[in-house]
C-alpha positions as CSV (number, residue, x, y, z in Angstrom):
1,X,27.2,-0.5,-22.9
2,X,26.6,0.9,-19.5
3,X,25.2,-1.9,-17.2
4,X,21.9,-1.4,-15.2
5,X,23.8,-1.4,-12.0
6,X,26.1,1.2,-13.1
7,X,23.5,3.3,-14.6
8,X,21.4,3.3,-11.1
9,X,24.6,4.4,-9.3
10,X,25.1,7.2,-11.7
11,X,21.5,8.3,-12.3
12,X,19.3,6.5,-9.7
13,X,16.2,4.4,-10.3
14,X,12.9,5.8,-11.4
15,X,9.5,4.9,-11.6
16,X,6.3,6.0,-13.3
17,X,3.1,6.2,-11.1
18,X,-0.2,8.2,-12.1
19,X,1.6,9.3,-15.3
20,X,4.3,11.2,-13.2
21,X,7.8,10.2,-13.2
22,X,9.5,9.7,-9.8
23,X,13.2,9.1,-9.0
24,X,14.1,7.1,-5.9
25,X,16.3,10.1,-4.9
26,X,13.2,12.4,-4.5
27,X,11.1,9.8,-3.0
28,X,13.5,8.0,-0.6
29,X,16.7,9.9,-0.4
30,X,18.4,7.1,-1.7
31,X,19.5,6.1,-5.3
32,X,17.5,2.9,-5.3
33,X,13.9,1.8,-4.2
34,X,15.2,-0.6,-1.4
35,X,14.1,-1.8,1.9
36,X,15.4,-1.2,5.2
37,X,16.3,-4.9,5.5
38,X,19.1,-6.8,3.6
39,X,17.0,-8.9,1.3
40,X,17.0,-10.4,-2.0
41,X,15.1,-8.0,-4.5
42,X,13.2,-8.2,-7.8
43,X,13.8,-5.8,-10.5
44,X,11.3,-2.8,-10.4
45,X,7.9,-4.2,-11.4
46,X,7.0,-3.3,-14.9
47,X,4.1,-2.4,-14.9
48,X,4.0,-1.4,-11.1
49,X,1.5,-3.8,-9.3
50,X,-1.6,-1.8,-8.4
51,X,-3.5,-2.6,-5.3
52,X,-6.6,-0.9,-3.5
53,X,-5.3,1.4,-0.8
54,X,-3.7,-0.4,1.9
55,X,-4.3,-4.1,0.2
56,X,-0.7,-4.0,-0.7
57,X,0.1,-5.5,2.7
58,X,-1.8,-8.6,1.6
59,X,0.8,-9.3,-1.0
60,X,3.2,-9.8,2.1
61,X,3.6,-13.6,3.0
62,X,2.8,-14.5,-0.6
63,X,5.2,-16.3,-3.1
64,X,6.0,-16.0,-6.6
65,X,6.6,-19.3,-8.9
66,X,9.9,-17.7,-9.8
67,X,12.3,-15.0,-9.0
68,X,11.3,-13.1,-12.2
69,X,7.5,-13.6,-12.0
70,X,5.2,-11.0,-10.6
71,X,1.9,-12.7,-9.9
72,X,1.6,-13.6,-6.1
73,X,0.2,-16.8,-4.9
74,X,-1.3,-17.7,-1.6
75,X,0.8,-18.7,1.5
76,X,1.1,-17.0,4.8
77,X,-1.4,-14.3,3.7
78,X,-3.9,-16.8,4.3
79,X,-4.2,-15.8,7.8
80,X,-6.6,-13.4,6.6
81,X,-9.0,-16.0,5.8
82,X,-11.7,-17.4,8.1
83,X,-11.0,-20.9,7.8
84,X,-9.0,-23.5,10.0
85,X,-5.5,-24.0,8.8
86,X,-3.9,-26.1,11.5
87,X,-0.1,-25.6,10.8
88,X,-0.4,-21.9,9.8
89,X,-2.7,-21.2,12.8
90,X,-0.2,-22.7,15.1
91,X,2.4,-20.3,13.8
92,X,0.1,-17.3,14.0
93,X,-0.8,-17.8,17.6
94,X,2.6,-18.6,18.8
95,X,3.6,-15.4,17.4
96,X,0.7,-13.3,18.6
97,X,1.3,-14.6,22.2
98,X,4.9,-14.0,22.0
99,X,5.1,-10.8,20.3
100,X,2.0,-9.7,18.4
101,X,-0.3,-8.6,21.5
102,X,2.6,-6.6,23.0
103,X,3.1,-5.0,19.4
104,X,-0.6,-4.0,19.4
105,X,-0.4,-2.5,22.9
106,X,2.5,-0.4,21.9
107,X,0.8,0.7,18.8
108,X,-2.5,1.6,20.4
109,X,-1.8,3.4,23.7
110,X,-4.4,2.4,26.5
111,X,-5.7,-0.4,24.5
112,X,-4.6,-2.8,27.4
113,X,-7.5,-1.1,29.3
114,X,-10.1,-1.9,26.8
115,X,-12.7,-4.3,27.9
116,X,-13.0,-6.0,24.6
117,X,-9.3,-6.3,24.4
118,X,-9.0,-7.9,27.8
119,X,-11.9,-10.3,27.1
120,X,-10.1,-11.4,23.9
121,X,-6.7,-12.0,25.4
122,X,-8.4,-13.7,28.2
123,X,-10.4,-16.0,25.8
124,X,-7.3,-16.8,23.6
125,X,-5.3,-17.5,26.8
126,X,-7.9,-20.1,28.1
127,X,-8.8,-21.6,24.9
128,X,-7.9,-25.3,24.7
129,X,-7.0,-25.6,20.9
130,X,-5.6,-23.6,18.3
131,X,-8.7,-24.1,16.1
132,X,-10.9,-22.7,19.1
133,X,-8.5,-19.6,19.2
134,X,-8.9,-19.2,15.5
135,X,-12.8,-19.2,15.8
136,X,-12.6,-16.7,18.8
137,X,-10.5,-14.4,16.9
138,X,-12.8,-14.2,13.9
139,X,-15.9,-13.4,15.9
140,X,-17.5,-10.2,14.8
141,X,-17.0,-8.2,17.9
142,X,-13.2,-8.7,17.3
143,X,-13.0,-7.1,13.9
144,X,-11.0,-4.3,14.6
145,X,-8.6,-6.2,17.1
146,X,-8.4,-9.2,14.7
147,X,-7.2,-6.7,12.0
148,X,-4.6,-5.0,14.6
149,X,-3.3,-8.5,15.6
150,X,-2.9,-9.7,12.0
151,X,-1.0,-6.4,10.9
152,X,1.4,-7.1,13.9
153,X,2.9,-9.6,11.7
154,X,4.2,-6.9,9.6
155,X,6.7,-3.9,10.2
156,X,5.7,-0.9,7.9
157,X,7.8,2.4,7.6
158,X,5.6,5.2,6.0
159,X,7.4,8.1,4.8
160,X,5.7,11.1,3.3
161,X,7.4,13.0,0.5
162,X,6.6,16.2,-1.4
163,X,5.7,16.5,-5.1
164,X,7.1,19.5,-6.7
165,X,4.9,22.0,-8.6
166,X,6.6,20.7,-12.1
167,X,5.0,17.4,-11.6
168,X,1.7,18.6,-10.2
169,X,1.1,20.2,-13.6
170,X,0.7,16.9,-15.2
171,X,-1.9,15.8,-12.9
172,X,-3.8,19.1,-13.4
173,X,-3.9,18.9,-17.2
174,X,-7.5,17.9,-17.3
175,X,-8.5,20.3,-14.7
176,X,-6.7,23.2,-16.8
177,X,-8.8,21.9,-20.0
178,X,-12.1,22.1,-18.0
179,X,-11.2,25.6,-16.8
180,X,-10.4,26.7,-20.4
181,X,-13.8,25.4,-21.3
182,X,-15.5,27.5,-18.8
183,X,-13.6,30.7,-20.1
184,X,-14.6,29.9,-23.6
185,X,-18.0,29.1,-22.9
186,X,-18.7,32.4,-21.1
187,X,-16.9,34.5,-24.0
188,X,-14.8,36.5,-21.8
189,X,-12.8,39.3,-23.3
190,X,-9.1,38.9,-22.8
191,X,-9.6,35.3,-22.4
192,X,-5.9,34.3,-23.0
193,X,-5.1,36.3,-19.8
194,X,-7.9,35.0,-17.8
195,X,-7.0,31.5,-18.7
196,X,-3.3,32.0,-17.9
197,X,-4.6,33.2,-14.6
198,X,-6.7,30.1,-14.0
199,X,-4.0,27.7,-15.0
200,X,-1.6,29.2,-12.6
201,X,-4.4,29.1,-10.0
202,X,-4.8,25.4,-10.7
203,X,-1.1,24.7,-10.2
204,X,-0.9,26.6,-7.1
205,X,-4.1,25.4,-5.3
206,X,-3.7,21.7,-6.1
207,X,-1.8,19.9,-3.6
208,X,-0.3,16.4,-4.2
209,X,1.4,14.3,-1.5
210,X,3.2,11.1,-1.7
211,X,3.7,8.3,0.6
212,X,6.5,5.8,0.3
213,X,5.9,2.5,2.0
214,X,8.6,0.2,3.2
215,X,7.1,-3.0,4.5
216,X,8.1,-6.3,5.4
217,X,7.1,-9.5,7.6
218,X,8.3,-9.0,11.2
219,X,11.7,-10.7,11.5
220,X,10.5,-12.6,14.7
221,X,7.5,-13.9,12.5
222,X,9.9,-15.1,10.0
223,X,11.8,-16.7,12.7
224,X,8.7,-18.4,14.1
225,X,7.8,-19.8,10.8
226,X,11.3,-21.1,10.4
227,X,11.2,-22.9,13.8
228,X,8.0,-24.7,13.0
229,X,8.9,-25.7,9.4
230,X,12.5,-27.0,10.9
231,X,11.1,-28.8,13.7
232,X,8.0,-30.3,12.5
233,X,9.1,-33.6,10.8
234,X,6.0,-34.4,9.0
235,X,3.0,-31.9,8.1
236,X,-0.4,-33.5,7.2
237,X,-1.7,-32.1,4.1
238,X,-5.2,-33.3,4.2
239,X,-7.7,-30.8,3.3
240,X,-5.5,-28.1,4.8
241,X,-5.1,-25.8,1.8
242,X,-2.3,-23.6,3.5
243,X,-0.2,-27.0,4.0
244,X,-0.7,-27.7,0.3
245,X,0.7,-24.5,-0.8
246,X,3.4,-24.6,1.7
247,X,4.4,-28.0,0.2
248,X,4.3,-26.5,-3.3
249,X,6.6,-23.6,-2.1
250,X,9.1,-25.8,-0.1
251,X,9.5,-28.4,-2.9
252,X,10.1,-25.7,-5.5
253,X,13.8,-24.9,-6.4
254,X,12.6,-21.6,-8.0
255,X,9.9,-20.1,-5.9
256,X,10.7,-16.8,-4.0
257,X,8.6,-15.6,-1.1
258,X,7.3,-12.0,-0.8
259,X,8.6,-11.3,2.6
260,X,9.1,-7.6,1.9
261,X,8.0,-5.0,-0.4
262,X,8.1,-1.2,-1.3
263,X,5.2,0.8,-2.5
264,X,4.1,4.3,-3.4
265,X,0.8,6.3,-3.1
266,X,-0.4,9.6,-3.8
267,X,-3.1,11.8,-2.2
268,X,-4.7,14.9,-3.8
269,X,-6.6,17.8,-2.6
270,X,-6.7,21.4,-3.2
271,X,-6.3,24.7,-0.8
272,X,-9.8,26.0,-0.6
273,X,-8.8,29.3,0.5
274,X,-7.3,30.0,-3.0
275,X,-10.5,28.9,-5.0
276,X,-13.3,30.4,-3.1
277,X,-15.9,32.2,-5.3
278,X,-15.3,35.6,-3.7
279,X,-11.6,35.6,-4.2
280,X,-11.9,34.4,-7.8
281,X,-14.7,36.9,-8.7
282,X,-12.6,39.6,-7.1
283,X,-9.6,38.7,-9.1
284,X,-11.7,38.5,-12.2
285,X,-13.2,42.1,-11.6
286,X,-10.1,43.8,-10.6
287,X,-7.3,42.3,-12.7
288,X,-9.2,41.6,-15.9
289,X,-12.3,44.0,-15.9
290,X,-14.8,41.3,-16.1
291,X,-18.4,42.4,-15.3
292,X,-19.4,41.5,-11.9
293,X,-22.3,39.3,-12.9
294,X,-20.3,37.4,-15.4
295,X,-17.3,37.2,-12.7
296,X,-19.6,35.5,-10.1
297,X,-20.9,33.1,-12.5
298,X,-17.4,32.0,-13.7
299,X,-16.1,31.8,-10.3
300,X,-18.9,29.6,-9.2
301,X,-18.4,27.2,-12.0
302,X,-14.6,27.2,-11.3
303,X,-15.2,26.4,-7.8
304,X,-17.4,23.6,-8.8
305,X,-15.0,22.3,-11.1
306,X,-12.2,22.2,-8.4
307,X,-14.7,20.5,-6.0
308,X,-15.4,17.8,-8.6
309,X,-11.8,17.4,-9.2
310,X,-11.3,16.4,-5.5
311,X,-14.4,14.3,-5.1
312,X,-14.1,12.3,-8.3
313,X,-10.8,12.7,-9.9
314,X,-8.7,12.6,-7.2
315,X,-10.5,10.0,-4.9
316,X,-10.6,7.7,-7.9
317,X,-7.2,8.2,-9.4
318,X,-5.3,8.4,-6.1
319,X,-7.3,5.5,-4.5
320,X,-4.6,2.9,-5.4
321,X,-1.1,1.9,-3.9
322,X,1.5,0.6,-6.4
323,X,4.0,-2.0,-5.4
324,X,7.5,-1.0,-6.8
325,X,9.4,-4.3,-6.1
326,X,9.4,-7.3,-3.9
327,X,12.0,-8.6,-1.5
328,X,12.7,-12.2,-0.2
329,X,14.3,-12.9,3.3
330,X,17.7,-14.9,3.1
331,X,16.2,-16.9,6.2
332,X,13.0,-17.5,4.5
333,X,14.6,-18.5,1.3
334,X,16.3,-21.4,3.2
335,X,12.8,-23.0,3.7
336,X,12.8,-23.9,-0.2
337,X,15.5,-26.2,0.4
338,X,14.0,-28.1,3.4
339,X,13.8,-31.9,3.6
340,X,10.4,-31.3,4.9
341,X,8.1,-34.3,4.7
342,X,4.4,-34.1,3.8
343,X,1.9,-36.4,4.4
344,X,-1.3,-37.3,2.1
345,X,-2.7,-35.5,-0.7
346,X,-4.9,-32.3,-0.7
347,X,-8.7,-33.1,-1.4
348,X,-10.9,-30.2,-1.7
349,X,-14.1,-30.6,0.3
């Protein structure tokens, strides 16, 4: 039998998202769903891991109990939490100072002149303790800046890709059924031709775009993590939930960190110029001899159906991002074999 790797070399990897099959070649231009970095990778997740919109990034910095498991466990993603985690906060604010703030400045031109940004930077620079910095960062007025700073820990490559019309037909099956019902209910003569016309209109008017995300923890952030783990001889667990999870991860010989991932998302809309009431009504009258009053009524119903498709079906169906596979940095993987010492036992408050 042909091996999985040989199969991928010959035919390429593929996934199914939103009921549509995509090959790695048409999404990434390559035969596999790989990341830009040379990292250990899982098999393609089956089923794909569904997250809401951009929340897939929250999976970065988590870990899996074993290489083959899928469920993510909290670890460095706890930077998102408004709690004091002494060891994690030390790593984060070291990175923010050395690189994170500069990444935000590069990503948002002119932000260095923003008064809120300057105020936050000054307060963080003059804060005496890491705990104080954490409390400052999570103040309400810094919500947007906080998210930008936390996101600086990630490198994300966003690649749009086109979805060919043959695949769009699968996404428009329900729409076509609704258009069929409109024709049948209105008892239009030569309805087969009218239904064929509306079916073509559905495929031509519906626009589906895809986005492929290649995301990973910033290598400098991973380097900062490694520095503190390797050079902190004793970590006090106490009531620090992050330190507890770090201990679980480092003491495990099977755990694998999610330091990188690739994911897919689709967006759906339609070309409103193709489905205006006037244009559909005119077509029905001139091409199929449908009486004007009935043509206008059908055209209005068709227009409403397309609008409902966009506002309900597309926004619901395409509101998710699907993680395809996880990656683990070789550098980060070394942490699982550390002789790190932990003091105390975690006690929930």
